[in-house]
C-alpha positions, 0 to 999 in steps of 0.5 A: 843616907838620903840626906847626903847632897847629890853634889857629894855623891859619886855620879854613875851614868848608865848608857846604851841603846834603847831597851839594852836593859839599863833601867833593869840593871840599875834595879838589880845593882841597887836591889830596888825597883827605882827605875821604870822598866817596860818592854815599850821602847824609850821608856826613859826619856830625860835622865833620871837620878837615883841616890843610894848607898853602895858600900864600900864606896858610900853615897852614890847617885845612878843616872839612868839615861835615854837610849843613845839610838833614840829616833823619836821626834824628841830623840836629838834633844834627849841624846843631847841631854844624855851627852850633857851628863858626861860632864858630871860623871865620875864613872860610866857604865856602857850597856850592850844587850846580848841581841846587839852583840849577835848583830855585831854592829857596835858603831854607835857604842864605839862613838860613845866610848870615845866621847866618854874616854875623851873626858877621861872617865873610867868605863865599866862595859856590861853585856846584859841579857845573857839569859837569852843566849842560845848559841853560847859558842857564837856569843863568846866569839862575838864578845872576843871581837867586840872587846878587842874593838872597844879595847874594854873587858866586859862583865856579862850579866842578866839583870832579869835573872840577877846573875853576876851582879855581885861581880858587876858591883866589884867592877864598879867599886874597883873603877870608881876614882879613889880621889872622890871617895875620901874627900877632905875639906880642911881637916888635913890642915888642922891638928886635933884640938885646934880651935877653929873660928867660923864666921857665918853672917846671917844676912838676908841671903842666908836661908832661914832656920839653917846654915848654907851647905858649905858651912855645914860641910866644913863644920863636919870636916873639922869635927871629923878631924878632931878640931874644936869649932866655934861659929859666930856671926860677924857682929860677934867676931870681936867678942869671940876674939876676946874669949880665945885666940883661934888657930884658924878663922874661916869666914864667908868671902863676902865679909873678908875685908871686915874680918881681916881688919879685926884679925891679927895677922898671925892668925891664919884666915881663909873662906868657905868658898876657897875650901870648896875650890880646893875640894872640888876644883883646881886650887892653883888654877883658880888662884892664878885666875884671880891674878887676872883681875890686875890685867882687866881693862875698860871694855873687857867682858867678865862672866860671873857664873853660879851653879844654882838658880835662886831669887836675887835679893838686895846685896846679892853677891853675884849680881851686886857685890862682886860687880861693884868691887870689879867696877870700882877698880875698872869702871868700864868692865862689861859684866855678864851673869849666868846661873844653873846649867846655862854655862855659855859655850862662847867662853872665848868672849870673856877675859875672866870667868868668876865662878861660885863655890860649886857647892851644888856641883860635884867635882867632875862637873866643876872640873869640866867647867874649869876645863872648858875655860882652859880650852877657850884660853880664858882664866877662871877663878871663884868668888872667894878668891876674886873677893880676896884679890879685890881686897888685897889679901889673896896670898894671906887667905891661901897661906894655909894651903901652901905645902 
């Protein structure tokens, strides 16, 4: 379970005021003391991630956030970090303590409900610390009013006493987007017994002693759907083609040109990056975005975005290979790079965004980045599609995904 990458887990964020009992709630749901609990206000500062298994959903990651009412000297920064979490969420849990229910002031929670709903995320509304209620009649009256104001039905629990936690788990399972539970990478496009040839260059950028994450995930998906995968390096591709005729070839996008040159045109071809675009993003949007390359002209700005940070080596795909291909076509292009969480807010400055395969992002965060490009009226594509377009084989590598 712990080896499942975070990017492949359902992301569940827990939001609420300081000392609403968010950390205690995580501990109760998971059955583990994984979040720090204290009577001191503001114990949770930066978002804290904890991976676990929540059946029948499977691998999830809970994100414990700072109080949305944090008034400390670093409060504004902490709340900003909490708000950034919204882009990667699959499900939000909003927690209000019974004391705040009786106060009746939920203006802050209402603002956060609007933030979450604007991003089209499902919400589980939890009222915690029900064990502290003395006037139950007044409490129920307040709940009815607040549920109406928020337009959310509540689950009432006591994290401290472990009361009604099973019903909360059922609500989490019910509201988890089903499309994120049964991800398929390429398995629905192959038949049992199909021979799949995977081309995985082991160059200087390949991690020593292991395969990169998309290669492992695609390999597993093929096995799960009864395909027969064979993996080779580029140097052994021609030898492999002498041994058997594959039903599909999946390659690293960086060697699209070399693979296409030796592969018969009737053998379907695609890449790990394009498969990841299909699983985590909007395949058609990214496909259409790649066509923007034909319209680029001198002086246009192109952003090349990577989800993770790493030491750049000679021949780096984002810093050297893609820029060289682009400038060979349009010498006067202005090319900028960003990596990690530094996804610019000024996307309207760019004519095109070329994003990595997003293996280190979950689907929600990938879709959020696509949505930000859309709202800025900027076309977006990904590495694999951009390289395919620049090599004149975009339609060829998309053929397998046509219905």
